[in-house]
C-alpha positions as CSV (number, residue, x, y, z in Angstrom):
1,X,322.9,58.0,-96.6
2,X,324.5,57.0,-93.4
3,X,324.0,60.3,-91.8
4,X,320.4,60.4,-92.8
5,X,319.7,57.0,-91.4
6,X,321.5,57.9,-88.3
7,X,319.4,61.0,-87.7
8,X,316.2,59.0,-88.3
9,X,317.2,56.4,-85.7
10,X,318.4,59.1,-83.2
11,X,315.0,60.7,-83.4
12,X,313.1,57.4,-83.0
13,X,311.6,56.5,-79.6
14,X,312.6,52.9,-80.0
15,X,313.5,50.2,-82.6
16,X,312.1,50.9,-86.1
17,X,311.2,48.5,-88.9
18,X,313.4,48.9,-91.9
19,X,310.5,50.0,-94.1
20,X,309.7,52.8,-91.6
21,X,313.4,53.8,-91.5
22,X,313.4,54.0,-95.3
23,X,310.2,56.1,-95.4
24,X,311.5,58.5,-92.7
25,X,314.9,58.8,-94.4
26,X,313.2,59.7,-97.7
27,X,311.1,62.3,-95.9
28,X,314.1,63.8,-94.2
29,X,316.1,63.9,-97.4
30,X,313.2,65.3,-99.4
31,X,313.8,62.9,-102.2
32,X,313.5,59.2,-103.1
33,X,316.2,57.0,-101.7
34,X,317.2,53.6,-103.0
35,X,315.9,50.8,-100.8
36,X,319.2,49.0,-101.3
37,X,321.2,51.9,-100.1
38,X,319.2,52.3,-96.9
39,X,319.4,48.5,-96.3
40,X,323.1,48.5,-96.9
41,X,323.8,51.4,-94.5
42,X,321.9,49.6,-91.8
43,X,323.5,46.2,-92.4
44,X,327.1,47.4,-92.6
45,X,326.8,49.6,-89.6
46,X,325.2,47.0,-87.3
47,X,328.1,44.6,-87.4
48,X,331.6,44.7,-86.0
49,X,333.1,46.6,-83.2
50,X,332.6,50.2,-84.4
51,X,328.9,50.1,-85.0
52,X,326.3,52.9,-85.0
53,X,323.2,50.7,-85.1
54,X,321.9,47.6,-83.3
55,X,319.8,44.9,-85.0
56,X,317.1,44.2,-82.4
57,X,315.5,41.4,-84.5
58,X,315.0,40.6,-88.1
59,X,314.1,43.8,-89.9
60,X,314.2,46.1,-86.8
61,X,317.1,48.4,-85.9
62,X,317.8,51.1,-83.3
63,X,320.7,53.4,-82.5
64,X,323.4,51.6,-80.6
65,X,323.3,52.3,-76.9
66,X,326.5,53.3,-75.2
67,X,327.9,51.2,-72.4
C-alpha cells in the first residue's frame, strides 16, 4: 500500500486530495483498495522525522520535498 501511494504522489504535479489519491492508487493497483488503508498510509508517513509525505492542508498531501 505504501509503495502504491508513494508512486501516485511521485507522479502528481502537486498536492492531491485524499480521495484523488485513493482513486489513483486503485487504478495503479488494478483492484479495489480499502479507504482506511490508504488513509493510514498517508497519515503515518506524514508525521515524524522520517516521512515520505507532507500534509499540505486538511485532506491534501504531496511527496515530501528534500532539503
